[in-house]
VEXSERO-845249 format. One record per atom (N, C-alpha, C): x, y, z; atom name; residue number from 1. Coordinates in steps of 0.1 Angstrom, whole numbers, plus 5000, padded with zeros to 4 digits. Layout:
<pts>
    xx    yy    zz   a    k
     X     Y     Z  CA  NUM
...
</pts>
This chain:
<pts>
    xx    yy    zz   a    k
  4962  5118  4874   N    1
  4967  5104  4877  CA    1
  4965  5095  4886   C    1
  4965  5105  4900   N    2
  4963  5098  4914  CA    2
  4949  5093  4913   C    2
  4941  5098  4909   N    3
  4924  5093  4906  CA    3
  4924  5080  4898   C    3
  4931  5081  4887   N    4
  4934  5070  4873  CA    4
  4938  5057  4883   C    4
  4949  5061  4890   N    5
  4956  5050  4898  CA    5
  4950  5042  4909   C    5
  4942  5050  4917   N    6
  4936  5048  4927  CA    6
  4921  5039  4923   C    6
  4916  5043  4913   N    7
  4904  5037  4906  CA    7
  4909  5023  4904   C    7
  4920  5025  4893   N    8
  4923  5010  4890  CA    8
  4928  4998  4900   C    8
  4935  5004  4909   N    9
  4939  4997  4919  CA    9
  4925  4990  4929   C    9
  4916  5001  4931   N   10
  4906  4995  4938  CA   10
  4896  4988  4932   C   10
  4893  4987  4919   N   11
  4884  4980  4914  CA   11
  4892  4966  4910   C   11
  4907  4965  4908   N   12
  4912  4955  4906  CA   12
  4913  4946  4921   C   12
  4912  4953  4929   N   13
  4915  4945  4944  CA   13
  4900  4938  4947   C   13
  4888  4947  4944   N   14
  4876  4942  4945  CA   14
  4870  4930  4936   C   14
  4875  4930  4926   N   15
  4871  4921  4917  CA   15
  4879  4907  4919   C   15
  4892  4911  4920   N   16
  4901  4898  4928  CA   16
  4897  4892  4940   C   16
  4893  4899  4950   N   17
  4888  4896  4960  CA   17
  4875  4889  4957   C   17
  4864  4893  4952   N   18
  4852  4890  4951  CA   18
  4855  4874  4943   C   18
  4865  4873  4932   N   19
  4867  4859  4927  CA   19
  4874  4850  4937   C   19
  4882  4853  4943   N   20
  4887  4847  4953  CA   20
  4877  4839  4961   C   20
  4868  4848  4969   N   21
  4855  4844  4978  CA   21
  4848  4834  4968   C   21
  4845  4836  4956   N   22
  4838  4828  4952  CA   22
  4844  4813  4946   C   22
  4857  4814  4945   N   23
  4864  4802  4937  CA   23
  4873  4795  4947   C   23
  4878  4801  4959   N   24
  4888  4790  4964  CA   24
  4880  4788  4978   C   24
  4886  4778  4987   N   25
  4879  4774  4997  CA   25
  4893  4776  5009   C   25
  4889  4783  5020   N   26
  4896  4783  5030  CA   26
  4910  4774  5033   C   26
  4920  4781  5031   N   27
  4933  4772  5041  CA   27
  4932  4757  5031   C   27
  4926  4762  5018   N   28
  4931  4747  5004  CA   28
  4941  4756  4994   C   28
  4954  4757  4998   N   29
  4960  4762  4986  CA   29
  4959  4754  4975   C   29
  4962  4764  4961   N   30
  4963  4759  4952  CA   30
  4971  4766  4943   C   30
  4980  4757  4935   N   31
  4991  4764  4925  CA   31
  4987  4771  4916   C   31
  4994  4782  4912   N   32
  4992  4791  4903  CA   32
  5002  4794  4891   C   32
  5012  4794  4899   N   33
  5026  4793  4890  CA   33
  5035  4785  4897   C   33
  5029  4772  4899   N   34
  5037  4761  4906  CA   34
  5041  4764  4921   C   34
  5054  4764  4927   N   35
  5055  4769  4940  CA   35
  5057  4782  4944   C   35
  5061  4791  4933   N   36
  5062  4803  4932  CA   36
  5051  4813  4935   C   36
  5039  4810  4931   N   37
  5027  4818  4933  CA   37
  5015  4809  4935   C   37
  5010  4809  4947   N   38
  4999  4800  4950  CA   38
  4988  4811  4955   C   38
  4976  4801  4955   N   39
  4962  4808  4959  CA   39
  4956  4806  4974   C   39
  4956  4810  4980   N   40
  4954  4801  4993  CA   40
  4944  4817  4999   C   40
  4929  4813  5000   N   41
  4920  4823  5010  CA   41
  4922  4825  5024   C   41
  4920  4831  5030   N   42
  4925  4834  5041  CA   42
  4918  4848  5045   C   42
  4910  4851  5058   N   43
  4906  4863  5062  CA   43
  4915  4867  5071   C   43
  4921  4878  5070   N   44
  4932  4885  5080  CA   44
  4926  4896  5090   C   44
  4925  4895  5103   N   45
  4922  4903  5112  CA   45
  4929  4917  5112   C   45
  4941  4913  5110   N   46
  4954  4924  5116  CA   46
  4960  4930  5102   C   46
  4970  4934  5105   N   47
  4980  4940  5095  CA   47
  4989  4933  5088   C   47
  4997  4940  5081   N   48
  5008  4928  5074  CA   48
  5013  4923  5083   C   48
  5021  4908  5083   N   49
  5025  4899  5087  CA   49
  5015  4896  5102   C   49
  5001  4900  5098   N   50
  4995  4894  5108  CA   50
  4995  4901  5119   C   50
  5000  4914  5119   N   51
  5003  4923  5132  CA   51
  4989  4929  5137   C   51
  4988  4929  5149   N   52
  4976  4937  5159  CA   52
  4965  4930  5153   C   52
  4961  4918  5154   N   53
  4951  4909  5149  CA   53
  4938  4912  5159   C   53
  4938  4917  5172   N   54
  4931  4918  5179  CA   54
  4928  4934  5180   C   54
  4934  4945  5174   N   55
  4932  4958  5170  CA   55
  4927  4961  5158   C   55
  4919  4954  5153   N   56
  4914  4955  5140  CA   56
  4906  4971  5137   C   56
  4896  4972  5148   N   57
  4892  4987  5148  CA   57
  4901  5000  5145   C   57
  4913  4996  5155   N   58
  4926  5006  5151  CA   58
  4932  5008  5138   C   58
  4932  4993  5132   N   59
  4937  4999  5118  CA   59
  4927  5004  5109   C   59
  4917  5000  5113   N   60
  4904  5009  5104  CA   60
  4905  5023  5104   C   60
  4905  5027  5120   N   61
  4911  5044  5120  CA   61
  4920  5048  5112   C   61
  4934  5038  5113   N   62
  4946  5041  5107  CA   62
  4942  5046  5091   C   62
  4935  5031  5086   N   63
  4931  5035  5072  CA   63
  4924  5047  5067   C   63
  4916  5049  5075   N   64
  4907  5063  5071  CA   64
  4917  5072  5072   C   64
  4925  5074  5084   N   65
  4929  5088  5083  CA   65
  4942  5087  5073   C   65
  4947  5077  5069   N   66
  4955  5077  5054  CA   66
  4948  5083  5041   C   66
  4940  5079  5043   N   67
  4927  5084  5030  CA   67
  4925  5097  5032   C   67
  4923  5102  5043   N   68
  4922  5118  5042  CA   68
  4935  5126  5042   C   68
  4945  5118  5049   N   69
  4962  5127  5044  CA   69
  4963  5127  5028   C   69
  4959  5117  5026   N   70
  4964  5116  5009  CA   70
  4955  5127  5001   C   70
  4941  5128  5005   N   71
  4936  5137  4998  CA   71
  4936  5151  5002   C   71
  4943  5154  5012   N   72
  4945  5167  5017  CA   72
  4957  5170  5012   C   72
  4970  5159  5010   N   73
  4979  5163  5005  CA   73
  4979  5161  4990   C   73
  4974  5157  4983   N   74
  4968  5158  4969  CA   74
  4968  5171  4962   C   74
  4965  5180  4971   N   75
  4961  5195  4966  CA   75
  4978  5200  4961   C   75
  4988  5195  4968   N   76
  5000  5206  4966  CA   76
  5006  5189  4953   C   76
  5000  5184  4948   N   77
  5008  5177  4937  CA   77
  5013  5184  4926   C   77
  5026  5182  4924   N   78
  5031  5186  4912  CA   78
  5042  5176  4905   C   78
  5042  5166  4910   N   79
  5050  5154  4906  CA   79
  5042  5141  4901   C   79
  5045  5138  4887   N   80
  5040  5124  4880  CA   80
  5041  5113  4890   C   80
  5054  5110  4894   N   81
  5058  5101  4904  CA   81
  5048  5101  4919   C   81
  5048  5111  4922   N   82
  5041  5113  4936  CA   82
  5027  5109  4931   C   82
  5020  5113  4921   N   83
  5006  5114  4919  CA   83
  5005  5098  4915   C   83
  5015  5088  4909   N   84
  5012  5074  4910  CA   84
  5012  5068  4924   C   84
  5026  5074  4933   N   85
  5026  5065  4944  CA   85
  5012  5067  4953   C   85
  5009  5084  4953   N   86
  4996  5083  4962  CA   86
  4986  5078  4956   C   86
  4984  5076  4944   N   87
  4972  5069  4938  CA   87
  4971  5053  4942   C   87
  4982  5049  4941   N   88
  4984  5030  4947  CA   88
  4979  5036  4960   C   88
  4987  5040  4968   N   89
  4984  5043  4983  CA   89
  4971  5044  4985   C   89
  4963  5050  4978   N   90
  4949  5056  4983  CA   90
  4939  5042  4976   C   90
  4945  5036  4964   N   91
  4937  5024  4963  CA   91
  4938  5016  4970   C   91
  4949  5008  4974   N   92
  4952  5001  4985  CA   92
  4947  5002  4996   C   92
  4949  5012  4999   N   93
  4943  5018  5015  CA   93
  4927  5014  5012   C   93
  4920  5021  5003   N   94
  4906  5022  5004  CA   94
  4901  5007  5000   C   94
  4908  4996  4991   N   95
  4905  4984  4992  CA   95
  4905  4974  5004   C   95
  4916  4978  5013   N   96
  4913  4972  5025  CA   96
  4907  4977  5033   C   96
  4905  4991  5034   N   97
  4894  4999  5044  CA   97
  4880  4993  5040   C   97
  4876  4989  5027   N   98
  4861  4983  5023  CA   98
  4861  4970  5029   C   98
  4872  4963  5032   N   99
  4869  4950  5036  CA   99
  4866  4954  5051   C   99
  4873  4962  5059   N  100
  4869  4961  5068  CA  100
  4856  4965  5073   C  100
  4849  4975  5066   N  101
  4837  4981  5068  CA  101
  4828  4971  5066   C  101
  4827  4964  5054   N  102
  4818  4956  5049  CA  102
  4818  4940  5052   C  102
  4829  4934  5057   N  103
  4830  4922  5057  CA  103
  4827  4916  5073   C  103
  4825  4903  5074   N  104
  4822  4901  5087  CA  104
  4836  4900  5099   C  104
  4836  4901  5110   N  105
  4826  4902  5119  CA  105
  4819  4912  5121   C  105
  4819  4925  5114   N  106
  4812  4937  5116  CA  106
  4818  4949  5110   C  106
  4812  4963  5112   N  107
  4813  4973  5106  CA  107
  4826  4979  5114   C  107
  4838  4982  5108   N  108
  4848  4987  5113  CA  108
  4858  4977  5118   C  108
  4853  4962  5121   N  109
  4861  4953  5120  CA  109
  4860  4942  5114   C  109
  4857  4943  5104   N  110
  4860  4935  5094  CA  110
  4873  4928  5088   C  110
  4872  4914  5087   N  111
  4886  4911  5081  CA  111
  4889  4911  5068   C  111
  4899  4915  5064   N  112
  4906  4918  5050  CA  112
  4905  4902  5042   C  112
  4905  4901  5028   N  113
  4902  4888  5022  CA  113
  4917  4889  5018   C  113
  4926  4879  5021   N  114
  4939  4876  5015  CA  114
  4939  4865  5005   C  114
  4947  4864  4997   N  115
  4944  4851  4985  CA  115
  4959  4848  4981   C  115
  4969  4859  4980   N  116
  4982  4855  4971  CA  116
  4989  4849  4980   C  116
  5000  4839  4976   N  117
  5009  4835  4985  CA  117
  5022  4834  4978   C  117
  5032  4839  4984   N  118
  5044  4836  4977  CA  118
  5056  4828  4987   C  118
  5065  4820  4980   N  119
  5074  4811  4992  CA  119
  5078  4819  5003   C  119
  5078  4819  5015   N  120
  5088  4825  5025  CA  120
  5082  4839  5026   C  120
  5065  4838  5026   N  121
  5060  4856  5027  CA  121
  5045  4854  5031   C  121
  5043  4861  5037   N  122
  5026  4863  5041  CA  122
  5016  4866  5032   C  122
  5004  4858  5033   N  123
  4996  4856  5023  CA  123
  4992  4871  5021   C  123
  4987  4877  5008   N  124
  4987  4890  5006  CA  124
  4974  4894  4997   C  124
  4970  4906  4992   N  125
  4960  4908  4982  CA  125
  4966  4917  4973   C  125
  4956  4923  4963   N  126
  4960  4935  4955  CA  126
  4963  4947  4958   C  126
  4955  4948  4969   N  127
  4957  4959  4978  CA  127
  4970  4962  4983   C  127
  4972  4951  4989   N  128
  4986  4950  4998  CA  128
  4999  4953  4989   C  128
  4997  4948  4975   N  129
  5007  4946  4965  CA  129
  5011  4964  4962   C  129
  4997  4970  4962   N  130
  4998  4982  4958  CA  130
  5005  4997  4967   C  130
  5001  4992  4981   N  131
  5007  4998  4990  CA  131
  5020  4995  4991   C  131
  5028  4981  4989   N  132
  5040  4981  4991  CA  132
  5047  4988  4976   C  132
  5043  4987  4966   N  133
  5048  4992  4956  CA  133
  5046  5008  4958   C  133
  5035  5015  4963   N  134
  5038  5031  4968  CA  134
  5047  5033  4978   C  134
  5048  5022  4987   N  135
  5061  5026  4997  CA  135
  5075  5026  4988   C  135
  5076  5016  4980   N  136
  5088  5016  4973  CA  136
  5087  5029  4967   C  136
  5080  5031  4957   N  137
  5079  5042  4948  CA  137
  5083  5059  4957   C  137
  5076  5061  4968   N  138
  5076  5070  4978  CA  138
  5095  5069  4980   C  138
  5100  5058  4987   N  139
  5115  5059  4988  CA  139
  5123  5063  4975   C  139
  5118  5059  4967   N  140
  5129  5060  4953  CA  140
  5127  5076  4947   C  140
  5113  5083  4954   N  141
  5115  5098  4951  CA  141
  5119  5103  4959   C  141
  5118  5101  4972   N  142
  5130  5108  4984  CA  142
  5143  5103  4982   C  142
  5146  5096  4978   N  143
  5163  5095  4973  CA  143
  5168  5104  4964   C  143
  5157  5104  4953   N  144
  5160  5112  4941  CA  144
  5158  5128  4944   C  144
  5151  5130  4957   N  145
  5150  5142  4961  CA  145
  5139  5152  4954   C  145
  5129  5144  4952   N  146
  5115  5151  4945  CA  146
  5109  5150  4951   C  146
  5105  5163  4953   N  147
  5089  5168  4966  CA  147
  5077  5164  4960   C  147
  5069  5163  4967   N  148
  5052  5161  4963  CA  148
  5050  5171  4952   C  148
  5053  5185  4954   N  149
  5051  5196  4946  CA  149
  5060  5194  4934   C  149
  5070  5189  4931   N  150
  5077  5183  4920  CA  150
  5089  5189  4921   C  150
  5093  5197  4932   N  151
  5108  5204  4933  CA  151
  5117  5195  4937   C  151
  5126  5198  4935   N  152
  5141  5189  4939  CA  152
  5148  5195  4951   C  152
  5155  5189  4958   N  153
  5160  5192  4968  CA  153
  5172  5192  4962   C  153
  5182  5204  4968   N  154
  5196  5203  4961  CA  154
  5205  5197  4972   C  154
  5215  5190  4968   N  155
  5225  5184  4976  CA  155
  5236  5194  4981   C  155
  5236  5191  4992   N  156
  5242  5202  5001  CA  156
  5256  5200  4999   C  156
  5264  5212  4996   N  157
  5280  5211  4996  CA  157
  5286  5212  5009   C  157
  5296  5204  5013   N  158
  5303  5203  5022  CA  158
  5307  5220  5028   C  158
  5307  5225  5037   N  159
  5310  5239  5038  CA  159
  5324  5238  5047   C  159
  5335  5247  5044   N  160
  5345  5247  5048  CA  160
  5346  5255  5053   C  160
  5355  5254  5071   N  161
  5355  5264  5081  CA  161
  5363  5278  5076   C  161
  5358  5289  5079   N  162
  5367  5301  5076  CA  162
  5384  5299  5079   C  162
  5391  5299  5070   N  163
  5406  5299  5071  CA  163
  5411  5284  5069   C  163
  5400  5276  5068   N  164
  5407  5263  5064  CA  164
  5415  5261  5052   C  164
  5424  5254  5050   N  165
  5430  5254  5038  CA  165
  5426  5239  5031   C  165
  5422  5239  5018   N  166
  5420  5225  5015  CA  166
  5433  5222  5004   C  166
  5434  5211  5004   N  167
  5445  5205  4995  CA  167
  5438  5204  4976   C  167
  5446  5208  4969   N  168
  5441  5208  4954  CA  168
  5448  5197  4946   C  168
</pts>
């Protein structure tokens, strides 16, 4: 499931970016669903919310490290939820890492193609959506106590001190 999710996200992201580059003009927004969802082509040298715009190469290294950690971690997978989450994260990370490697201004410094815009939210792409979805899913799995290997953590019962009395 991890590989399937990653491939679907990666292919969808790259096809969507190719379409955006072929059909949209930079900084010329177009309504897709009225003001709710607009298309607005931009190239982002930074991370989410345009953080670290002058450290693109650092973001490239971080994305590469995320990919390696996911691959190593996947050996312990025993949970379908975690497989989905890591697949979404892997596909999204590879999608944006591809931009950083092949897009101008150069290898390891390429700007990520963003083109989806919601009201009061930074412009993003399919890879970003997958990464955020993965983060939400990972949070839900953690709250439910589901480990990567599929085991569940047991809630801890409160300990009573020796000799303490409890009201019945």
